[in-house]
ROMAR-867891 format. One record per residue (C-alpha): residue in one letter; z, y, x. Coordinates in pm, whole numbers, padded with zeros to 5 digits, always signed. Last residue first. Example, Ala and Ser with C-alpha at 12.3 -4.5 7.8 and 13.67 -1.06 7.14 Angstrom:
BEGIN
S+00714-00106+01367A+00780-00450+01230
//
This chain:
BEGIN
X-04636+05952+01067X-04480+06025+00728X-04269+05780+00524X-04176+05584+00838X-04126+05217+00758X-03805+05023+00821X-03824+04649+00765X-03511+04436+00732X-03493+04063+00798X-03290+03861+00551X-03536+03569+00548X-03658+03658+00197X-03763+04005+00309X-03562+04328+00300X-03691+04680+00253X-03611+05022+00397X-03830+05329+00349X-03782+05609+00601X-03741+05987+00595X-03719+06155+00934X-03431+06395+01006X-03321+06228+01328X-03618+06059+01495X-03700+05687+01493X-03802+05581+01841X-04158+05576+01965X-04389+05280+02001X-04560+05190+02330X-04337+05347+02596X-04035+05310+02365X-04077+04930+02360X-03903+04818+02044X-03583+04662+01908X-03428+04877+01630X-03060+04805+01570X-02958+04931+01228X-02665+05116+01076X-02643+05184+00704X-02494+05482+00521X-02391+05512+00160X-02368+05823-00056X-02623+05672-00289X-02995+05677-00377X-03104+05869-00066X-02944+05634+00187X-02811+05792+00506X-02953+05605+00805X-02760+05546+01128X-02983+05433+01412X-02906+05216+01714X-03183+05165+01968X-03243+04821+02110X-03484+04915+02388X-03737+04664+02517X-03894+04737+02858X-03890+04373+02970X-03594+04430+03207X-03393+04587+02922X-03442+04941+02792X-03159+05194+02742X-03187+05329+02389X-02820+05338+02289X-02861+05619+02033X-03097+05760+01767X-02938+05966+01491X-02925+06057+01121X-03244+05895+00991X-03288+05984+00623X-03307+05723+00353X-03515+05527+00110X-03416+05201-00051X-03532+04847-00116X-03378+04500-00166X-03006+04586-00177X-02891+04869+00049X-02607+04740+00265X-02379+04872+00537X-02350+04752+00894X-02559+04561+01149X-02900+04563+00977X-03139+04424+01239X-03481+04583+01261X-03847+04510+01193X-04026+04841+01252X-04328+04994+01077X-04460+05331+01199X-04813+05207+01268X-04681+04993+01555X-04301+04984+01552X-04265+04634+01695X-04564+04577+01923X-04381+04493+02248X-04114+04318+02040X-04365+04061+01917X-04135+03917+01654X-04076+03546+01588X-03698+03570+01624X-03587+03932+01668X-03354+03932+01366X-03220+03588+01459X-03149+03700+01818X-02976+04015+01693X-02753+03798+01477X-02819+03797+01106X-02523+03834+00866X-02605+04198+00794X-02891+04101+00570X-02956+03732+00541X-02789+03458+00336X-02743+03225+00632X-02373+03284+00700X-02278+03201+00341X-02462+02867+00362X-02273+02764+00676X-01934+02863+00535X-01988+02658+00218X-02125+02356+00404X-01831+02354+00646X-01571+02396+00369X-01724+02110+00168X-01733+01888+00478X-01368+01963+00563X-01263+01893+00205X-01436+01555+00216X-01280+01463+00552X-00935+01554+00423X-00985+01356+00101X-01110+01051+00294X-00814+01072+00530X-00569+01085+00239X-00733+00785+00074X-00701+00585+00398X-00335+00687+00442X-00257+00579+00086X-00431+00242+00139X-00240+00183+00462X+00091+00244+00280X+00000+00000+00000
//
């Protein structure tokens, strides 16, 4: 009887551990601000990111739903790496609320310029959680 109780207890503990693991894993893959920088940059040609005023970026704080417009407040931390890629940080004040989001914009500044304070941008999110920022005026 004692061995049977221990066996049932172990099965319950293993089951709860699996449920917790699956729940935490699925919550971390929902997109948006849960992407790491590596996930946000996965599959991108960083040398061309920003061509035609369209940037794929990583949302690191705040939220905006599926689409929004906003005004760029700043452009900081633009030191390039050994491949010439800068990961500039931009705060963007959303037009439809009093909210602010912060993005990391990976691009080669020698090929595609940084976002400039005061510019209006359109933000959108794809099904993979990646965020696109498009300049409203080039």
